[in-house]
C-alpha positions in Angstrom: 35.6 4.4 -9.1 34.3 6.9 -6.7 30.8 7.5 -6.4 28.8 10.6 -5.3 25.2 11.1 -4.2 22.9 12.7 -6.9 22.0 16.2 -5.9 23.9 18.8 -3.8 21.4 18.6 -1.1 21.9 14.9 -0.4 25.9 15.1 -0.3 26.0 14.2 3.2 23.5 11.5 3.5 25.4 8.0 3.9 22.1 6.3 3.2 21.2 8.0 -0.1 20.5 5.2 -2.8 21.1 7.3 -5.9 24.5 7.6 -6.8 26.7 8.7 -10.0 30.5 8.8 -10.9 32.9 11.6 -9.9 33.2 13.4 -13.0 36.6 13.0 -14.8 38.1 15.6 -17.3 41.1 16.0 -19.5 42.5 19.3 -21.1 43.4 18.4 -24.6 45.3 20.4 -27.2 47.0 23.9 -27.1 46.5 27.5 -28.3 43.1 28.1 -30.0 42.4 24.4 -30.4 42.6 23.8 -26.6 39.5 21.6 -25.5 38.1 20.0 -22.5 37.3 16.3 -22.5 34.8 14.9 -20.3 36.1 11.4 -20.1 33.3 9.4 -18.3 30.4 11.5 -19.5 28.5 8.4 -21.0 28.6 6.8 -17.1 27.8 10.2 -15.5 24.9 10.8 -17.8 23.7 6.8 -17.6 23.5 7.3 -13.8 21.1 10.4 -14.2 19.0 8.9 -16.8 19.8 11.4 -19.5 21.2 11.3 -22.7 25.0 12.6 -22.5 24.5 14.7 -25.4 22.2 16.9 -22.9 24.9 17.4 -20.2 27.5 18.1 -22.9 25.4 20.8 -24.7 24.1 22.2 -21.2 27.7 22.9 -20.5 28.4 24.5 -23.7 25.3 26.9 -23.4 26.6 28.1 -19.9 29.9 28.5 -20.5 29.4 30.4 -24.0 31.4 27.8 -25.8 31.0 25.1 -28.6 30.4 21.7 -27.4 29.9 18.3 -29.2 29.0 14.9 -28.1 30.3 12.0 -30.6 27.5 9.1 -30.4 29.7 6.4 -32.0 32.8 7.1 -29.6 31.1 8.5 -26.6 33.3 11.7 -26.5 32.2 14.8 -25.1 34.2 17.8 -25.9 33.7 21.6 -24.5 36.1 24.2 -26.3 38.3 25.9 -23.8 40.3 24.8 -20.7 37.8 24.5 -17.8 38.4 23.1 -14.5 36.7 19.8 -13.1 35.2 21.8 -10.0 33.5 24.3 -12.2 31.9 21.6 -14.4 30.8 19.6 -11.6 28.9 22.8 -9.9 27.3 23.3 -13.6 26.2 19.9 -13.5 24.5 20.1 -10.0 22.8 23.0 -11.8 21.4 20.7 -14.6 20.5 17.9 -12.1 18.3 20.5 -9.9 16.9 21.8 -13.4 16.5 18.5 -15.5 16.9 15.6 -13.2 15.2 15.9 -9.7 11.6 16.3 -9.1 10.7 19.7 -8.2 8.0 18.2 -5.4 10.0 15.2 -3.7 13.3 15.7 -5.1 13.7 12.1 -6.3 16.0 11.9 -9.3 13.8 9.2 -10.9 12.1 11.3 -13.1 11.2 10.9 -17.0 11.4 14.0 -19.4 7.9 14.5 -21.2 7.1 16.7 -24.4 3.8 18.0 -24.4 1.7 18.6 -28.1 2.4 22.2 -27.0 6.1 22.0 -26.7 6.4 22.1 -23.2 8.9 20.2 -21.3 7.9 18.8 -18.1 9.3 16.0 -15.6 7.1 13.2 -14.3 8.2 11.7 -11.0 8.0 8.1 -10.9 8.0 7.9 -7.1 5.2 10.6 -6.1 3.6 11.3 -9.6 4.4 15.2 -9.3 4.5 16.7 -12.7 7.2 19.5 -12.7 7.3 22.0 -15.3 10.7 23.2 -16.7 11.4 26.8 -17.3 11.5 27.0 -21.0 13.4 30.2 -21.2 16.6 28.0 -20.7 18.8 27.6 -23.6 19.0 23.7 -23.7 15.0 23.5 -23.8 15.5 24.2 -27.5 18.1 21.5 -28.1 15.8 19.1 -26.4 12.8 19.7 -28.3 15.0 19.3 -31.5 16.4 15.8 -29.8 13.6 14.5 -27.7 14.9 11.5 -25.4 14.2 7.8 -26.1 11.4 6.3 -24.3 12.7 4.1 -21.4 12.1 0.5 -21.6 11.3 -1.6 -18.5 13.2 -1.9 -15.5 14.9 -4.9 -13.9 15.1 -3.4 -10.2 12.5 -5.8 -9.0 14.4 -8.9 -10.4 17.3 -7.7 -8.6 15.6 -7.0 -5.4 14.0 -10.6 -5.7 17.4 -12.2 -6.2 18.6 -10.5 -3.4 16.0 -12.0 -1.3 16.6 -15.4 -2.4 20.2 -15.0 -1.6 19.5 -13.9 1.9 17.0 -16.8 2.3 19.9 -19.0 1.3 22.2 -17.7 3.8 19.7 -18.3 6.4 19.0 -21.6 5.5 23.0 -22.4 5.7 22.9 -20.5 9.2 20.4 -22.8 10.6 22.0 -26.0 9.2 25.2 -24.7 10.8 23.7 -24.2 14.0 21.8 -28.0 14.2 25.4 -29.3 13.3 26.8 -27.4 16.4 24.0 -28.8 18.6 24.8 -32.5 17.5 28.3 -32.2 18.1 27.5 -30.7 21.5 24.8 -33.7 22.3 27.7 -36.3 21.1 30.4 -34.8 23.2 28.3 -34.4 26.5 27.1 -38.0 25.9 30.7 -39.2 25.7 31.8 -37.4 28.8 28.6 -38.8 30.7 29.6 -42.3 29.9 33.3 -41.8 30.7 32.3 -40.3 34.1 29.8 -43.2 34.9 32.5 -45.7 34.3 34.9 -43.9 36.7 32.0 -43.8 39.1 31.7 -40.3 39.5 28.0 -39.1 41.1 25.1 -37.6 38.8 25.6 -34.2 40.8 29.2 -33.6 39.5 27.8 -33.6 36.0 24.6 -31.3 36.8 26.5 -28.0 35.8 27.5 -29.6 32.4 23.9 -30.5 31.7 22.7 -27.1 33.0 25.0 -25.2 30.4 23.7 -27.4 27.6 20.4 -26.3 28.3 21.1 -22.8 28.9 23.0 -22.8 25.2 19.9 -24.5 23.9 17.7 -21.8 25.1 19.4 -19.1 22.4 17.6 -20.9 19.8 14.0 -20.8 21.5 11.7 -18.1 20.0 9.6 -16.4 22.7 6.1 -15.1 21.2 3.2 -13.2 22.8 0.0 -14.5 23.1 -2.3 -12.3 21.0 -5.5 -13.7 21.8 -8.6 -11.4 23.2 -8.5 -13.3 26.4 -4.7 -12.5 26.8 -5.1 -9.0 25.5 -8.0 -8.4 28.1 -5.6 -10.0 31.0 -2.8 -7.6 30.1 -5.1 -4.5 30.0 -6.2 -5.4 33.8 -2.7 -5.5 34.7 -1.7 -2.2 33.5 -4.4 -0.3 35.0 -3.0 2.8 36.8 -3.8 3.1 40.6 -6.2 5.8 40.0 -8.1 3.9 37.5 -8.3 0.7 39.8 -9.6 3.0 42.6 -12.3 4.2 40.1 -13.4 0.7 39.5 -13.3 -0.2 43.4 -15.5 2.7 44.0 -18.0 1.9 41.6 -18.4 -1.8 42.9 -18.8 -0.6 46.3 -21.5 1.8 45.4 -23.3 -0.7 43.6 -23.1 -3.2 46.2 -24.4 -0.7 48.8 -27.6 0.3 46.7 -29.9 -1.7 48.8 -33.6 -1.0 49.9 -33.9 1.5 52.8 -36.4 0.5 55.7 -38.0 3.4 57.7 -40.6 3.2 60.3 -43.9 5.3 60.0 -45.1 4.9 63.5 -48.2 3.3 62.8 -48.6 -0.1 64.4 -44.9 -0.8 63.8 -45.6 -1.1 60.0 -42.4 -0.4 57.7 -42.2 1.7 54.7 -39.8 0.9 51.9 -37.9 3.6 49.9 -38.1 3.1 46.2 -34.4 2.3 45.3 -33.9 0.6 42.2 -33.1 -3.1 42.4 -29.4 -4.0 41.5 -28.9 -5.8 38.0 -25.6 -7.7 38.1 -25.1 -8.7 34.7 -25.9 -5.1 33.3 -23.6 -3.5 35.8 -21.0 -5.9 35.1 -21.0 -5.3 31.3 -20.7 -1.7 32.1 -17.7 -2.0 34.3 -16.0 -4.2 32.0 -16.6 -1.6 29.2 -15.4 1.3 31.6 -12.4 -0.9 32.3 -11.4 -1.6 28.8 -11.9 2.3 27.6 -9.8 3.6 30.7 -7.1 1.1 30.6 -6.7 1.4 26.6 -5.8 5.0 27.2 -3.8 4.3 30.1 -1.8 1.8 28.4 -1.1 3.8 25.4 -0.3 6.9 27.0 2.1 4.9 29.5 3.9 3.3 26.6 4.3 6.7 25.0 5.6 8.2 27.9 8.0 5.3 28.6 9.5 5.5 25.2 10.1 9.2 25.5 11.9 8.9 28.7 14.2 6.1 27.2 14.9 8.1 24.2 16.0 10.9 26.2 18.8 8.9 27.9 22.0 9.0 25.9 23.1 5.8 26.9 19.8 4.0 26.4 18.7 5.3 23.4 20.1 3.3 20.6 18.2 1.3 17.9 18.8 -2.1 19.3 18.1 -0.9 23.0 14.8 0.4 22.1 14.2 -2.9 20.4 14.7 -4.9 23.4 12.8 -2.4 25.4 9.7 -3.0 23.0 10.2 -6.8 23.5 9.8 -6.2 27.4 7.1 -4.0 27.4 3.6 -5.1 28.4 0.9 -4.7 25.9 -0.5 -6.3 22.8 2.3 -6.1 19.9 0.1 -3.6 18.2 -0.3 -1.3 21.1 3.5 -1.4 21.5 4.3 -0.6 18.1 1.7 2.2 18.0 3.5 3.9 21.1 6.7 3.5 19.7 5.6 4.9 16.3 4.0 8.0 18.1 7.1 8.6 20.4 9.4 8.8 17.4 7.3 11.3 15.6 5.1 13.1 17.7 4.1 16.2 16.5 5.6 15.7 12.9 3.6 17.7 10.3 5.1 19.5 7.4 8.5 17.5 6.8 7.4 14.0 8.2 8.7 11.9 5.4 12.1 13.8 6.1 11.8 12.7 10.0 11.2 9.2 8.7 14.4 9.4 6.7 16.5 10.3 9.7 15.1 7.8 11.6 15.4 4.7 9.3 17.4 2.6 11.6 15.0 3.0 14.4 12.4 1.5 12.3 14.4 -1.0 10.5 15.6 -2.7 13.9 12.2 -3.5 14.8 10.9 -4.6 11.4 12.4 -8.4 10.8 9.5 -10.2 9.4 6.2 -10.0 7.8 4.3 -10.0 11.1 6.5 -6.9 12.1 5.7 -5.1 8.8 2.1 -5.4 9.4 2.6 -4.1 12.8 4.3 -1.1 11.4 1.8 -0.4 8.8 -0.7 -0.1 11.5 1.1 2.0 13.4 1.3 4.4 10.5 -2.6 4.3 10.0 -3.1 4.9 13.5 -0.6 7.9 13.8 -2.4 9.4 10.9 -5.7 9.2 12.3 -4.5 11.8 15.0 -2.0 13.6 13.0 -2.0 16.9 11.2 -3.0 17.2 7.8 0.6 17.8 6.2 1.9 14.9 7.7 -1.1 12.7 6.2 -0.3 14.1 2.7 3.3 13.0 3.0 2.5 9.3 3.9 3.0 8.3 0.3 6.4 9.5 0.3 7.0 7.7 3.8 5.8 4.4 2.3 8.1 5.0 -1.0 11.2 5.5 1.2 10.3 2.4 3.6 9.7 0.3 0.2 13.1 1.5 -1.3 14.8 0.5 1.9 13.2 -3.0 1.8 11.7 -2.4 5.2 8.4 -3.0 3.6 7.2 -5.3 1.2 4.9 -4.9 -1.8 2.8 -7.8 -0.7 2.3 -6.5 2.8 1.7 -3.1 1.4 -1.3 -4.6 -0.9 -2.7 -6.6 1.7 -2.9 -3.5 4.2 -4.5 -1.1 1.6 -6.9 -3.6 0.4 -7.9 -4.4 4.1 -8.3 -0.7 4.9 -10.3 0.2 1.6 -12.8 -2.4 2.1 -13.6 -2.0 5.8 -16.5 0.0 6.5 -15.4 1.8 9.4 -11.9 2.5 7.9 -12.5 3.3 4.2 -13.5 6.6 4.7 -10.3 7.8 6.3 -8.4 10.3 4.4 -5.0 8.4 4.3 -6.0 6.0 1.7 -7.0 8.7 -0.8 -3.1 10.0 -0.5 -1.9 6.1 -0.5 -3.8 5.1 -3.5 -1.5 6.7 -6.4 1.5 4.9 -4.7 -0.1 1.6 -4.4 -1.1 2.2 -8.4 2.4 3.2 -9.1 3.7 -0.1 -7.5 1.6 -2.6 -9.3 2.5 -1.0 -12.4 6.0 -1.1 -11.8 5.5 -4.9 -10.5 3.6 -5.8 -14.0 6.3 -4.0 -16.0 9.3 -6.2 -14.3 7.3 -9.0 -15.1 6.9 -8.6 -18.5 10.5 -7.9 -18.9 
């Protein structure tokens, strides 16, 4: 069955996760008794999360024709002959009015009826409450036939099952690699024994052994030393020429600040100018502090500029190429991720979440494990400290998208949020106030799935 993206604005998005089946209609009867039967109305309404009687009644209201939905048989009939394209256009209007969130456009909404008989749509993603226009004809039908309350969802269980399948696949791949290694070793040993029997020299076998060592290097995982000493060493190596000259000049001035003697012309006596003596320990500490500050700025700026230049090149700006460029860049992992994120979304304000959606591949390519997820969240936090207010407000939508695309896991998000809100220096930042509703929604969804 052909599937379509929910919402006309998402029609061309190949990665949109909310789908619905294409509407199928059939003309029945003739003359005054001719009717249009929407064959798969139950499936369409189920994908939208609305009762099929609502969509059927909406068609009747908009077309000025009688409509009927049979709950027992699931038959949806609208009097008259109507084209499928015309009904599909009306369905798009229904989705915009009664399904999509008026704030974020997410179709994951729930119809609520207040005590004052007002209809609203509550979004499960961003928490926005949309007020439906009560002048519409369908609102009367909805008030008389309120929707049933939704039960718990099993999305989490499905996602967990998918993760378990992926882990099982990775284990199988590792077993295959080990089996291949053992086979290669056995073949190499047998070849070596045969060659020794024939009296061949060790030099004849050196290329073969070298090839085996090279093949074994493919499974070696290279890691970056993140200790404080290693970070300081990398910082000093990344100093620009201008910063290095400043440090050298400062050291030279300190060495030259010695007492100066002058003759007073009286019996050869000498007067000494009041020059403050040098304090090596204090001066070294100040120099180290200046080095750290200047080098941190230069490394970040240099990395951002390098990533921007790389992105401008058409032949070297694919997600995989940028990911390999990140691995070869100098600096701590967090510094590299911060610069990469800022280069992608520099200057983003209103519409920050849409930019993240467009650049999904660039983020998913560099996030492969829990450590890289923490680095990405740290980059989001660092970006928000200097970003516009409009961009900071859209951080919950960004996190929701990254979570839905399984780039971020809920446990990593919880750990990052708890650490930021308990840190005395960080907890006053505005990002946590905006992220808090999303984290609460995430915990409630997790609790519901566990109860189910």
